[in-house]
Every structure is written in structure tokens, then in C-alpha cells.
MIFI-901078 format. One record per residue (C-alpha): z negated, x negated, y; residue number from 1; residue in one letter. Coordinates in pm, 1 decimal. Layout:
<r pz="Z" px="X" py="Y" k="NUM" r="a"/>
...
***
This chain:
<r pz="-15.7" px="40.3" py="-18.4" k="1" r="m"/>
<r pz="98.3" px="-161.9" py="342.1" k="2" r="a"/>
<r pz="-131.6" px="-130.8" py="646.6" k="3" r="e"/>
<r pz="111.4" px="-174.8" py="871.2" k="4" r="k"/>
<r pz="479.8" px="-223.7" py="939.0" k="5" r="q"/>
<r pz="649.5" px="-522.9" py="1000.3" k="6" r="s"/>
<r pz="643.0" px="-700.5" py="1316.4" k="7" r="n"/>
<r pz="1028.4" px="-693.0" py="1338.3" k="8" r="k"/>
<r pz="1038.5" px="-314.7" py="1230.7" k="9" r="d"/>
<r pz="945.2" px="-15.5" py="1464.4" k="10" r="r"/>
<r pz="938.5" px="366.7" py="1435.6" k="11" r="l"/>
<r pz="1198.7" px="489.7" py="1649.2" k="12" r="k"/>
<r pz="1200.5" px="862.6" py="1571.7" k="13" r="e"/>
<r pz="1174.3" px="1149.8" py="1363.9" k="14" r="i"/>
<r pz="1460.9" px="1365.5" py="1376.5" k="15" r="t"/>
<r pz="1397.9" px="1781.1" py="1474.9" k="16" r="d"/>
<r pz="1639.1" px="1874.2" py="1176.0" k="17" r="g"/>
<r pz="1912.0" px="2061.5" py="1424.1" k="18" r="k"/>
<r pz="2172.2" px="1893.2" py="1238.0" k="19" r="a"/>
<r pz="2276.5" px="1993.2" py="847.6" k="20" r="e"/>
<r pz="2341.9" px="1684.9" py="721.5" k="21" r="d"/>
<r pz="1998.1" px="1499.9" py="857.8" k="22" r="v"/>
<r pz="1642.2" px="1579.2" py="675.5" k="23" r="s"/>
<r pz="1360.7" px="1671.6" py="898.9" k="24" r="p"/>
<r pz="1151.1" px="1341.3" py="768.1" k="25" r="w"/>
<r pz="1367.9" px="1087.7" py="788.4" k="26" r="k"/>
<r pz="1301.8" px="800.6" py="995.3" k="27" r="i"/>
<r pz="1513.4" px="535.3" py="1171.8" k="28" r="v"/>
<r pz="1429.2" px="190.3" py="1179.0" k="29" r="m"/>
<r pz="1570.5" px="-32.9" py="1371.9" k="30" r="v"/>
<r pz="1548.9" px="-450.0" py="1284.1" k="31" r="s"/>
<r pz="1654.7" px="-744.1" py="1411.7" k="32" r="d"/>
<r pz="1921.2" px="-707.7" py="1079.6" k="33" r="g"/>
<r pz="2069.9" px="-345.0" py="1166.4" k="34" r="g"/>
<r pz="1962.9" px="-4.8" py="1105.7" k="35" r="t"/>
<r pz="1828.0" px="164.8" py="797.7" k="36" r="k"/>
<r pz="1675.8" px="508.0" py="726.4" k="37" r="c"/>
<r pz="1361.9" px="626.7" py="533.0" k="38" r="d"/>
<r pz="1209.4" px="908.2" py="470.0" k="39" r="y"/>
<r pz="865.6" px="1032.8" py="455.6" k="40" r="i"/>
<r pz="809.0" px="1229.7" py="127.5" k="41" r="t"/>
<r pz="578.3" px="1409.9" py="-69.6" k="42" r="a"/>
<r pz="297.4" px="1181.3" py="-273.2" k="43" r="d"/>
<r pz="193.4" px="1347.4" py="-566.2" k="44" r="s"/>
<r pz="-67.0" px="1070.6" py="-676.6" k="45" r="e"/>
<r pz="-227.2" px="955.7" py="-334.6" k="46" r="g"/>
<r pz="-512.6" px="808.1" py="-315.6" k="47" r="y"/>
<r pz="-728.6" px="581.4" py="-104.8" k="48" r="d"/>
<r pz="-911.1" px="270.3" py="-210.0" k="49" r="q"/>
<r pz="-1142.5" px="235.3" py="102.3" k="50" r="y"/>
<r pz="-1280.9" px="626.2" py="117.6" k="51" r="f"/>
<r pz="-1304.5" px="624.9" py="-312.6" k="52" r="e"/>
<r pz="-1091.6" px="929.1" py="-328.7" k="53" r="t"/>
<r pz="-950.4" px="1025.2" py="-683.4" k="54" r="p"/>
<r pz="-623.0" px="1081.5" py="-685.0" k="55" r="k"/>
<r pz="-457.3" px="1416.2" py="-581.2" k="56" r="m"/>
<r pz="-158.0" px="1506.3" py="-410.4" k="57" r="n"/>
<r pz="-148.3" px="1424.8" py="-59.2" k="58" r="f"/>
<r pz="165.6" px="1582.8" py="-8.8" k="59" r="g"/>
<r pz="342.4" px="1404.1" py="340.1" k="60" r="r"/>
<r pz="77.5" px="1257.3" py="475.7" k="61" r="g"/>
<r pz="-323.7" px="1300.2" py="421.2" k="62" r="a"/>
<r pz="-572.6" px="1224.9" py="748.8" k="63" r="l"/>
<r pz="-884.5" px="1112.0" py="610.1" k="64" r="i"/>
<r pz="-1192.3" px="1156.6" py="840.3" k="65" r="i"/>
<r pz="-1557.6" px="976.7" py="731.3" k="66" r="r"/>
<r pz="-1863.6" px="1079.1" py="987.9" k="67" r="y"/>
<r pz="-2145.7" px="839.2" py="975.9" k="68" r="t"/>
<r pz="-2486.3" px="990.6" py="1141.5" k="69" r="d"/>
<r pz="-2774.2" px="841.3" py="1351.5" k="70" r="y"/>
<r pz="-2915.1" px="726.7" py="1030.3" k="71" r="n"/>
<r pz="-2633.7" px="553.1" py="903.5" k="72" r="n"/>
<r pz="-2596.3" px="817.9" py="621.7" k="73" r="v"/>
<r pz="-2223.9" px="858.8" py="539.5" k="74" r="k"/>
<r pz="-2121.0" px="1175.1" py="487.7" k="75" r="a"/>
<r pz="-1823.8" px="1256.4" py="208.8" k="76" r="e"/>
<r pz="-1468.9" px="1205.7" py="369.6" k="77" r="p"/>
<r pz="-1291.2" px="1512.5" py="464.8" k="78" r="t"/>
<r pz="-911.3" px="1524.0" py="374.3" k="79" r="i"/>
<r pz="-668.6" px="1720.8" py="532.7" k="80" r="y"/>
<r pz="-349.6" px="1720.0" py="315.6" k="81" r="t"/>
<r pz="21.0" px="1739.1" py="416.5" k="82" r="n"/>
<r pz="-79.6" px="1645.6" py="781.8" k="83" r="y"/>
<r pz="275.2" px="1543.2" py="892.8" k="84" r="l"/>
<r pz="440.7" px="1889.8" py="758.6" k="85" r="e"/>
<r pz="204.2" px="2051.2" py="934.2" k="86" r="a"/>
<r pz="223.4" px="1857.1" py="1233.9" k="87" r="n"/>
<r pz="596.6" px="1917.8" py="1234.9" k="88" r="a"/>
<r pz="548.8" px="2293.8" py="1205.1" k="89" r="t"/>
<r pz="588.4" px="2517.9" py="1535.8" k="90" r="v"/>
<r pz="232.3" px="2689.9" py="1590.6" k="91" r="g"/>
<r pz="41.8" px="2470.1" py="1312.4" k="92" r="a"/>
<r pz="-310.1" px="2406.6" py="1461.6" k="93" r="d"/>
<r pz="-330.6" px="2023.4" py="1360.0" k="94" r="t"/>
<r pz="-648.6" px="1934.0" py="1619.9" k="95" r="k"/>
<r pz="-927.2" px="1810.6" py="1489.0" k="96" r="v"/>
<r pz="-1210.5" px="1849.4" py="1739.1" k="97" r="q"/>
<r pz="-1531.3" px="1617.1" py="1664.8" k="98" r="l"/>
<r pz="-1840.5" px="1647.5" py="1893.9" k="99" r="f"/>
<r pz="-2131.3" px="1533.2" py="1650.4" k="100" r="e"/>
<r pz="-2252.6" px="1216.9" py="1796.1" k="101" r="e"/>
<r pz="-2190.1" px="928.0" py="1543.0" k="102" r="g"/>
<r pz="-1954.0" px="654.3" py="1441.8" k="103" r="d"/>
<r pz="-1597.5" px="795.5" py="1300.3" k="104" r="y"/>
<r pz="-1371.5" px="640.8" py="1036.9" k="105" r="e"/>
<r pz="-995.8" px="767.2" py="1047.0" k="106" r="v"/>
<r pz="-754.7" px="694.6" py="800.0" k="107" r="a"/>
<r pz="-345.9" px="874.8" py="743.7" k="108" r="l"/>
<r pz="-188.7" px="747.9" py="423.6" k="109" r="d"/>
<r pz="153.1" px="839.9" py="390.4" k="110" r="y"/>
<r pz="459.2" px="785.2" py="128.7" k="111" r="e"/>
<r pz="797.6" px="685.2" py="253.6" k="112" r="v"/>
<r pz="1143.7" px="633.7" py="42.5" k="113" r="t"/>
<r pz="1420.9" px="406.6" py="113.6" k="114" r="n"/>
<r pz="1718.1" px="653.4" py="21.2" k="115" r="d"/>
<r pz="1909.9" px="359.0" py="-150.9" k="116" r="q"/>
<r pz="2128.7" px="370.0" py="-518.4" k="117" r="l"/>
<r pz="1756.5" px="268.5" py="-659.9" k="118" r="l"/>
<r pz="1483.2" px="459.3" py="-422.1" k="119" r="d"/>
<r pz="1205.1" px="198.2" py="-316.2" k="120" r="t"/>
<r pz="874.3" px="401.5" py="-229.6" k="121" r="i"/>
<r pz="628.7" px="234.3" py="-3.5" k="122" r="g"/>
<r pz="311.8" px="346.2" py="65.9" k="123" r="h"/>
<r pz="155.7" px="313.1" py="437.4" k="124" r="y"/>
<r pz="-149.6" px="344.3" py="545.5" k="125" r="r"/>
<r pz="-275.1" px="379.7" py="984.0" k="126" r="i"/>
<r pz="-676.5" px="337.9" py="1013.2" k="127" r="f"/>
<r pz="-911.1" px="300.4" py="1318.7" k="128" r="f"/>
<r pz="-1245.4" px="348.5" py="1393.8" k="129" r="k"/>
<r pz="-1435.0" px="514.4" py="1724.7" k="130" r="f"/>
<r pz="-1815.9" px="678.3" py="1810.3" k="131" r="s"/>
<r pz="-1935.2" px="924.0" py="2005.9" k="132" r="v"/>
<r pz="-2214.2" px="934.2" py="2239.0" k="133" r="r"/>
<r pz="-2397.5" px="1146.9" py="2473.7" k="134" r="n"/>
<r pz="-2376.3" px="969.5" py="2827.3" k="135" r="g"/>
<r pz="-2676.5" px="1192.6" py="2938.4" k="136" r="n"/>
<r pz="-2987.8" px="1019.2" py="2979.6" k="137" r="c"/>
<r pz="-3253.5" px="1272.4" py="2951.1" k="138" r="m"/>
<r pz="-3530.1" px="1411.2" py="2774.5" k="139" r="a"/>
<r pz="-3725.1" px="1719.1" py="2820.1" k="140" r="y"/>
<r pz="-4112.6" px="1820.6" py="2783.8" k="141" r="p"/>
<r pz="-4169.0" px="2214.7" py="2725.7" k="142" r="f"/>
<r pz="-4529.3" px="2315.7" py="2771.8" k="143" r="d"/>
<r pz="-4685.3" px="2378.0" py="2393.8" k="144" r="v"/>
<r pz="-4876.6" px="2689.4" py="2522.5" k="145" r="g"/>
<r pz="-4599.2" px="2855.0" py="2764.0" k="146" r="t"/>
<r pz="-4274.6" px="2703.7" py="2593.1" k="147" r="g"/>
<r pz="-4173.1" px="2667.2" py="2961.6" k="148" r="s"/>
<r pz="-4000.7" px="2303.8" py="3036.2" k="149" r="e"/>
<r pz="-4200.5" px="2035.2" py="3252.5" k="150" r="l"/>
<r pz="-4071.9" px="1824.6" py="3524.1" k="151" r="t"/>
<r pz="-4157.3" px="1530.6" py="3649.6" k="152" r="n"/>
<r pz="-4521.0" px="1496.3" py="3748.1" k="153" r="s"/>
<r pz="-4628.3" px="1799.5" py="3591.3" k="154" r="a"/>
<r pz="-4997.2" px="1875.9" py="3450.1" k="155" r="m"/>
<r pz="-5060.2" px="2115.8" py="3134.0" k="156" r="t"/>
<r pz="-5364.4" px="2167.5" py="2964.6" k="157" r="e"/>
<r pz="-5241.9" px="2216.9" py="2617.3" k="158" r="t"/>
<r pz="-4947.5" px="1904.6" py="2591.1" k="159" r="g"/>
<r pz="-4633.4" px="1905.6" py="2523.7" k="160" r="f"/>
<r pz="-4341.0" px="1896.8" py="2282.4" k="161" r="r"/>
<r pz="-4040.6" px="1635.0" py="2348.9" k="162" r="l"/>
<r pz="-3676.7" px="1765.4" py="2317.8" k="163" r="d"/>
<r pz="-3408.5" px="1500.4" py="2301.4" k="164" r="l"/>
<r pz="-3112.8" px="1757.0" py="2267.3" k="165" r="a"/>
<r pz="-2989.1" px="1585.9" py="2001.8" k="166" r="k"/>
<r pz="-2898.8" px="1310.6" py="2195.4" k="167" r="s"/>
<r pz="-2982.9" px="1062.9" py="1883.5" k="168" r="r"/>
<r pz="-2872.0" px="722.0" py="2044.8" k="169" r="y"/>
<r pz="-3102.9" px="732.0" py="2332.4" k="170" r="l"/>
<r pz="-3449.2" px="472.7" py="2318.8" k="171" r="k"/>
<r pz="-3670.4" px="652.9" py="2403.3" k="172" r="v"/>
<r pz="-4046.4" px="495.2" py="2489.6" k="173" r="n"/>
<r pz="-4382.5" px="684.3" py="2575.7" k="174" r="i"/>
<r pz="-4704.4" px="555.8" py="2699.6" k="175" r="k"/>
<r pz="-5020.1" px="709.8" py="2716.8" k="176" r="r"/>
<r pz="-5328.1" px="623.3" py="2968.0" k="177" r="e"/>
<r pz="-5650.3" px="732.6" py="2989.3" k="178" r="v"/>
<r pz="-5974.2" px="703.3" py="3206.4" k="179" r="l"/>
<r pz="-6246.9" px="485.6" py="3066.9" k="180" r="k"/>
<r pz="-6558.1" px="337.0" py="3269.7" k="181" r="d"/>
<r pz="-6609.5" px="-15.7" py="3348.6" k="182" r="s"/>
<r pz="-6790.2" px="-219.3" py="3590.8" k="183" r="a"/>
<r pz="-6580.8" px="-129.7" py="3831.0" k="184" r="d"/>
<r pz="-6586.7" px="249.7" py="3751.4" k="185" r="g"/>
<r pz="-6299.8" px="432.7" py="3621.3" k="186" r="l"/>
<r pz="-5993.9" px="248.1" py="3533.3" k="187" r="v"/>
<r pz="-5659.2" px="304.7" py="3337.1" k="188" r="e"/>
<r pz="-5692.5" px="205.3" py="2960.7" k="189" r="d"/>
<r pz="-5317.0" px="217.7" py="2791.8" k="190" r="i"/>
<r pz="-5414.4" px="426.2" py="2432.4" k="191" r="r"/>
<r pz="-5043.8" px="412.8" py="2317.5" k="192" r="f"/>
<r pz="-4744.2" px="233.3" py="2349.4" k="193" r="n"/>
<r pz="-4430.3" px="285.2" py="2153.9" k="194" r="g"/>
<r pz="-4115.4" px="500.1" py="2041.5" k="195" r="p"/>
<r pz="-4098.0" px="874.6" py="2114.5" k="196" r="a"/>
<r pz="-3985.7" px="1175.5" py="1828.6" k="197" r="k"/>
<r pz="-3783.5" px="1419.7" py="1897.1" k="198" r="d"/>
<r pz="-3970.7" px="1738.2" py="1843.2" k="199" r="g"/>
<r pz="-4341.4" px="1605.8" py="1891.6" k="200" r="a"/>
<r pz="-4621.7" px="1731.3" py="2029.9" k="201" r="e"/>
<r pz="-4805.9" px="1539.4" py="2221.8" k="202" r="y"/>
<r pz="-5176.1" px="1686.4" py="2324.2" k="203" r="t"/>
<r pz="-5430.0" px="1431.2" py="2363.0" k="204" r="d"/>
<r pz="-5589.4" px="1412.3" py="2713.7" k="205" r="e"/>
<r pz="-5426.4" px="1141.7" py="2940.2" k="206" r="g"/>
<r pz="-5114.2" px="1038.1" py="3139.5" k="207" r="i"/>
<r pz="-4789.7" px="1031.4" py="2958.6" k="208" r="y"/>
<r pz="-4502.6" px="838.6" py="3059.8" k="209" r="t"/>
<r pz="-4166.6" px="905.9" py="2942.0" k="210" r="i"/>
<r pz="-3911.1" px="633.2" py="2980.4" k="211" r="t"/>
<r pz="-3532.7" px="732.6" py="2844.6" k="212" r="v"/>
<r pz="-3271.4" px="475.1" py="2824.1" k="213" r="h"/>
<r pz="-2909.5" px="521.9" py="2737.2" k="214" r="n"/>
<r pz="-2757.8" px="176.4" py="2667.3" k="215" r="e"/>
<r pz="-2429.8" px="253.7" py="2637.3" k="216" r="y"/>
<r pz="-2433.7" px="376.4" py="3048.5" k="217" r="t"/>
<r pz="-2722.8" px="134.7" py="3118.3" k="218" r="n"/>
<r pz="-2962.9" px="392.5" py="3258.0" k="219" r="q"/>
<r pz="-3296.9" px="493.8" py="3282.2" k="220" r="f"/>
<r pz="-3524.7" px="810.6" py="3302.0" k="221" r="t"/>
<r pz="-3840.1" px="791.2" py="3402.3" k="222" r="v"/>
<r pz="-4079.7" px="1107.0" py="3381.9" k="223" r="k"/>
<r pz="-4500.3" px="1101.7" py="3393.1" k="224" r="k"/>
<r pz="-4635.8" px="1440.1" py="3232.1" k="225" r="i"/>
<r pz="-5083.7" px="1505.0" py="3246.8" k="226" r="y"/>
<r pz="-5254.5" px="1669.4" py="2971.9" k="227" r="v"/>
<r pz="-5596.0" px="1768.3" py="3039.8" k="228" r="g"/>
<r pz="-5844.7" px="1901.4" py="3292.4" k="229" r="t"/>
<r pz="-5976.6" px="1553.7" py="3458.6" k="230" r="n"/>
<r pz="-5977.0" px="1573.6" py="3828.3" k="231" r="n"/>
<r pz="-5944.9" px="1241.4" py="3892.7" k="232" r="i"/>
<r pz="-5647.3" px="1170.1" py="3720.0" k="233" r="l"/>
<r pz="-5471.2" px="1518.2" py="3832.3" k="234" r="r"/>
<r pz="-5499.5" px="1358.4" py="4178.7" k="235" r="a"/>
<r pz="-5356.0" px="1027.5" py="4088.3" k="236" r="y"/>
<r pz="-5074.7" px="1217.4" py="3936.6" k="237" r="m"/>
<r pz="-5003.6" px="1397.8" py="4236.4" k="238" r="t"/>
<r pz="-5096.9" px="1191.7" py="4539.1" k="239" r="t"/>
<r pz="-4962.0" px="858.0" py="4415.7" k="240" r="g"/>
<r pz="-5311.8" px="708.3" py="4504.7" k="241" r="l"/>
<r pz="-5435.7" px="429.8" py="4260.2" k="242" r="s"/>
<r pz="-5757.9" px="484.4" py="4075.8" k="243" r="i"/>
<r pz="-5965.7" px="292.2" py="4260.2" k="244" r="p"/>
<r pz="-5853.6" px="436.2" py="4613.5" k="245" r="e"/>
<r pz="-5937.2" px="793.0" py="4441.2" k="246" r="i"/>
<r pz="-6270.0" px="654.9" py="4356.2" k="247" r="n"/>
<r pz="-6348.8" px="531.6" py="4684.9" k="248" r="d"/>
<r pz="-6243.5" px="913.0" py="4859.0" k="249" r="l"/>
<r pz="-6463.7" px="1069.2" py="4594.4" k="250" r="v"/>
<r pz="-6761.6" px="839.6" py="4682.1" k="251" r="g"/>
<r pz="-6723.7" px="911.3" py="5039.6" k="252" r="q"/>
<r pz="-6762.0" px="1285.6" py="4990.9" k="253" r="g"/>
<r pz="-6399.5" px="1383.0" py="4951.8" k="254" r="a"/>
<r pz="-6327.2" px="1709.8" py="4697.8" k="255" r="t"/>
<r pz="-6027.2" px="1731.1" py="4476.1" k="256" r="i"/>
<r pz="-5867.6" px="2088.8" py="4402.3" k="257" r="s"/>
<r pz="-5715.0" px="2219.4" py="4030.0" k="258" r="d"/>
<r pz="-5363.7" px="2103.9" py="4177.4" k="259" r="d"/>
<r pz="-5480.6" px="1742.3" py="4256.0" k="260" r="g"/>
<r pz="-5457.8" px="1782.3" py="4639.1" k="261" r="t"/>
<r pz="-5765.5" px="1589.8" py="4792.1" k="262" r="i"/>
<r pz="-5968.1" px="1701.0" py="5081.4" k="263" r="q"/>
<r pz="-6140.6" px="1444.4" py="5305.1" k="264" r="l"/>
<r pz="-6475.4" px="1497.1" py="5411.8" k="265" r="a"/>
<r pz="-6557.9" px="1682.2" py="5716.6" k="266" r="s"/>
<r pz="-6833.9" px="1590.1" py="5988.8" k="267" r="a"/>
<r pz="-7164.0" px="1751.0" py="5973.5" k="268" r="t"/>
<r pz="-7102.8" px="2119.2" py="6220.1" k="269" r="p"/>
<r pz="-7461.6" px="2185.7" py="6413.7" k="270" r="p"/>
<r pz="-7687.7" px="2404.1" py="6273.7" k="271" r="a"/>
<r pz="-7668.1" px="2737.3" py="6369.7" k="272" r="e"/>
<r pz="-7972.7" px="2968.3" py="6524.7" k="273" r="l"/>
<r pz="-8123.0" px="3196.0" py="6297.5" k="274" r="p"/>
<r pz="-7971.8" px="3579.4" py="6347.3" k="275" r="e"/>
<r pz="-8109.6" px="3787.3" py="6638.2" k="276" r="g"/>
<r pz="-8260.1" px="3484.6" py="6821.6" k="277" r="s"/>
<r pz="-8136.6" px="3528.4" py="7192.4" k="278" r="d"/>
<r pz="-8280.6" px="3203.9" py="7264.5" k="279" r="s"/>
<r pz="-8053.9" px="2910.5" py="7344.1" k="280" r="k"/>
<r pz="-8177.7" px="2562.7" py="7259.4" k="281" r="p"/>
<r pz="-8330.6" px="2353.2" py="7501.4" k="282" r="e"/>
<r pz="-8184.1" px="2062.5" py="7641.9" k="283" r="s"/>
<r pz="-8353.3" px="1772.0" py="7548.2" k="284" r="q"/>
<r pz="-8466.0" px="1507.2" py="7782.1" k="285" r="p"/>
<r pz="-8225.4" px="1154.0" py="7824.4" k="286" r="d"/>
<r pz="-8535.9" px="901.3" py="7737.4" k="287" r="p"/>
<r pz="-8315.6" px="662.3" py="7986.9" k="288" r="n"/>
<r pz="-8394.5" px="928.0" py="8279.4" k="289" r="s"/>
<r pz="-8592.8" px="784.8" py="8564.9" k="290" r="n"/>
<r pz="-8668.2" px="1180.9" py="8615.4" k="291" r="g"/>
<r pz="-8453.1" px="1200.1" py="8968.1" k="292" r="a"/>
<r pz="-8209.5" px="1389.9" py="8786.2" k="293" r="g"/>
<r pz="-7896.4" px="1310.3" py="8540.9" k="294" r="d"/>
<r pz="-7708.1" px="1013.8" py="8715.6" k="295" r="k"/>
<r pz="-7445.8" px="866.0" py="8524.5" k="296" r="t"/>
<r pz="-7490.1" px="500.7" py="8438.7" k="297" r="p"/>
<r pz="-7425.4" px="228.3" py="8644.1" k="298" r="g"/>
<r pz="-7389.9" px="419.6" py="8997.5" k="299" r="t"/>
<r pz="-7713.3" px="307.3" py="9147.7" k="300" r="e"/>
<r pz="-7510.7" px="-13.5" py="9258.9" k="301" r="f"/>
<r pz="-7234.9" px="102.0" py="9436.3" k="302" r="p"/>
<r pz="-7450.6" px="375.1" py="9639.7" k="303" r="v"/>
<r pz="-7689.5" px="86.4" py="9746.3" k="304" r="m"/>
<r pz="-7416.5" px="-120.0" py="9881.6" k="305" r="a"/>
<r pz="-7301.7" px="154.7" py="10084.8" k="306" r="g"/>
<r pz="-7607.3" px="209.0" py="10227.5" k="307" r="c"/>
<r pz="-7660.9" px="-142.4" py="10353.8" k="308" r="l"/>
<r pz="-7260.1" px="-175.8" py="10438.8" k="309" r="g"/>
<r pz="-7330.5" px="117.8" py="10719.8" k="310" r="a"/>
<r pz="-7654.1" px="-83.4" py="10838.9" k="311" r="a"/>
<r pz="-7516.5" px="-372.7" py="10918.2" k="312" r="v"/>
<r pz="-7211.4" px="-181.9" py="11103.4" k="313" r="c"/>
<r pz="-7468.2" px="-10.6" py="11315.0" k="314" r="i"/>
<r pz="-7675.4" px="-328.4" py="11429.9" k="315" r="v"/>
<r pz="-7340.5" px="-460.2" py="11490.5" k="316" r="l"/>
<r pz="-7210.7" px="-174.1" py="11750.3" k="317" r="i"/>
<r pz="-7572.4" px="-177.4" py="11942.8" k="318" r="l"/>
<r pz="-7544.4" px="-579.9" py="11972.1" k="319" r="i"/>
<r pz="-7203.1" px="-545.9" py="12123.1" k="320" r="l"/>
<r pz="-7282.5" px="-228.7" py="12404.4" k="321" r="v"/>
<r pz="-7612.6" px="-440.3" py="12474.6" k="322" r="l"/>
<r pz="-7367.1" px="-726.1" py="12560.6" k="323" r="k"/>
<r pz="-7119.6" px="-513.9" py="12742.0" k="324" r="e"/>
<r pz="-7415.6" px="-361.2" py="12986.4" k="325" r="r"/>
<r pz="-7556.7" px="-709.8" py="13063.7" k="326" r="s"/>
<r pz="-7239.0" px="-805.9" py="13182.5" k="327" r="a"/>
<r pz="-7197.2" px="-532.5" py="13396.0" k="328" r="r"/>
<r pz="-7457.4" px="-673.0" py="13674.7" k="329" r="p"/>
<r pz="-7338.6" px="-1006.1" py="13679.9" k="330" r="e"/>
<r pz="-6976.2" px="-869.2" py="13731.2" k="331" r="q"/>
<r pz="-7094.3" px="-662.4" py="14041.2" k="332" r="e"/>
<r pz="-7306.5" px="-934.8" py="14202.5" k="333" r="e"/>
<r pz="-6994.9" px="-1175.0" py="14180.3" k="334" r="f"/>
<r pz="-6766.0" px="-908.8" py="14378.9" k="335" r="n"/>
<r pz="-7048.2" px="-884.8" py="14622.6" k="336" r="e"/>
<r pz="-7017.0" px="-1233.6" py="14682.0" k="337" r="k"/>
<r pz="-6658.6" px="-1292.4" py="14701.7" k="338" r="g"/>
<r pz="-6604.5" px="-1009.0" py="14948.8" k="339" r="g"/>
<r pz="-6889.2" px="-1153.7" py="15189.4" k="340" r="d"/>
<r pz="-6664.3" px="-1489.8" py="15199.2" k="341" r="e"/>
<r pz="-6325.7" px="-1317.1" py="15355.3" k="342" r="r"/>
***
């Protein structure tokens, strides 16, 4: 059985059978030595050694497909006999659709007869392999209690079930973290870190980190799910703060809601008066007060400086007035003397 044609020969055409003297299974082979005509004939005792098929009537070409699943389990080959004849028949459905993830091996076995004085029969085989992989990179956690899908950073008290949607070739890892007491308070402790299984349920308390990797597209998807009722871990999932930061806030009086949000501690409000009391709280005396009324600290010096300045101004004015009065008699005396000399 020939696996492929000679490099010198190539398949030129299969005639459509319109001419009465031409067979619909005639193959025109063009080579360096000229042109020769062969015919595809029915192989009544065909078999495929690679697939270990028994001898059977292949007809005009047999298409053989074998599927290998993700566990490397090989299925029995599927054989489509008389495939080439069906392919040349108008309206015949010869499409083979393969959607299941896995590896496929395909062979087309057919018989060719050279029309000479003594017919020469040859067996040919076309063989190839291909694989089908899911291009998605997702894992779907579902709440065990409600059955609803859990999104990233979701919280559940009952646990979750992991569904890979029949994506058999994804690399899925799951890590579980819990809180443990230590010298520094509550800290994260990894309790599990390994491959995840499709359909497995995870109900133990902790934070689960699901990492999905599609090695064919090199894409990653990461999801976190919290299982349990611990408010510290709920806040860790919701706020993104570290465990030590959350512990510090709680130590300062902050509270954590059921949804994981943190309410910071507020200032203590003033004491309320008993109901029915009309009296108002008496103002307490200021221990720094000198009894002269409420004064703003630091105002005494400017007041004193102002008073001193005013006193200095008054003294200067008085001195000027007195000098002016003493100067007037002298002027009058001078004027009288000058008048006499004239």
C-alpha cells in the first residue's frame, strides 16, 4: 500500500462523467514521461494495518477516524465506506463534524487500477492527525446550597462546586487559606494547594483561590471564593486590605458587617440630659481665667502697648504746646525794640 504519490506524479482531475466514453472514476496522471489514465475502483478486501481493521469491503475509498480522549483512551475507529463515491454524488452528506476535545487520527484508504492489457492495482492511503482544544479559559463555581453561579470575590456559607464546562485540557489549581493564631495575631495559613477536579465540592471554611491556565492560548483566569462566616475573612475578601490591617482597625473599635464592609469607630457623642430636664449644662470656669471675663490668650500685650503709645503722644503734644507759648513773649519783645530804633 502506497502512502503517497511519487513526486513526479500529481492528481490532475476527476472527470464529471459527462462524456459517454469517460468513466466518472477516471484519474488523469501527468508525469514527465507523459500522461496516463488510472481509475478508482472498489476495494472489496480492504483493511488498514495502522488501525488494525479487519478485511472488509471499503468500496471506492474508506474514511477512517479514531478519537483519543483527554485520558489518552483510544476509541474504536469509525469507518465510512464508499466515501469517495458518496463525495461524487450530488446531495450526499459527506461532512464529518467533530466537536469533542481530544486528538484525532484520520486516514483515507482507496484503490487505484491502471487500465492496461494486464491491469495493475495499487492501494493508496492519505493520513493526518489533528487536535481539538477549547479556547476558553474559565472555571465556574456554583453555590452548593443555592445552585447559583458565584462570581469573583463571592462569599458562601455552604461551599461551592467547581464546573469546568467539559474543558478537559485546562490546568486548574486551587489554594485554600484559613486564619490561624500567631504571635502577631490572626494570620493566613495555606492548608491546601494543588490541582482541582471537575465536579469536586469544597465546603471547608477558608479563602479559595482558583487559578485557570490554558496552555494553548497562554491565558490565565483567577477567582477567589470565601466559604464560612468569619468576619475578618469577609472583610479581607471585600476590602482588599491585609489581615494585619484589618486587625488594627478592629483593635481601634471598627466593626465589620456581614457583607465584609468595615465601619470605622466614630468619636463618643456628648452625654444626653435626662428626659424632662429643662436645665442647661452650666458653663465650667476656665482654670486659666483671671476672673476678669473671658479673654483670648495673648491679647494683654497689644492692649498695654496701645495705652503706652497714646500716653507718649499726649506728652509730646503738651511739650510742643508749652514751647510755642514760651516763644510768643520773646517775639513780641523783639518787635517792640525794633520799632523804637526806627
